[in-house]
N, C-alpha and C positions, 0 to 999 in steps of 0.2 A: 238945852235946858239944864239947869242945875238947881239943886237944893229945893227951895220952896216951890218953884215953878213946876218941877216934876211931881211933887206931892199934890199940887193943885190939879194937874192933869189926871192923875190917878183918882183923885177925889171925884172929879167930874164923871169919870167912867163908871165908878162904883156906886155913885149916889142913888141912881134909879134902882139898881139891884138891891142895895141895902134897905132902901125905903120899902120896897116890896116885901123883902124878907121880914123886916121888923113889923110891918103891918100884918102880914100873914101870921106871925107868931102870936101877936095880941089877939087876933080874931080866932085862932085855933084854941086859945085858952078859954074863950067865951063860947066855943062850939059853933060859931057862925060859919067857919070855913074848914076845909080839909086840905091837907098837903098830899099831893099824889106824885107818884113816879110810875110811868108805864101803866097808868090807869088804876093803880092800886094805892090805897091810903097808906101813908108811911108816917112814922114819927119824925118830926123835923130834926130832932137831935141825931137821928140815925141816917138821915138822908144824905146821899153823896151824889153830886152832879146836879143836873137840871131838875127843877121841881115845877109843879103847877099848883096853883091855888084855885080851888073851886068852892062854891057854896056847899055847905053841908047838905047831905041828902037824907 
């Protein structure tokens, strides 16, 4: 693979994660969900590594 084909493959791998992150960011802004790491609520901008998105409690 070269050029555009490589970018398409990367695009396919990241698409689901990016959609989840963008949807989570929008819902956090409205207070519908919380971003957590290790069970603790974290600021999405400060989060590093895997995150979970849960409904706000």
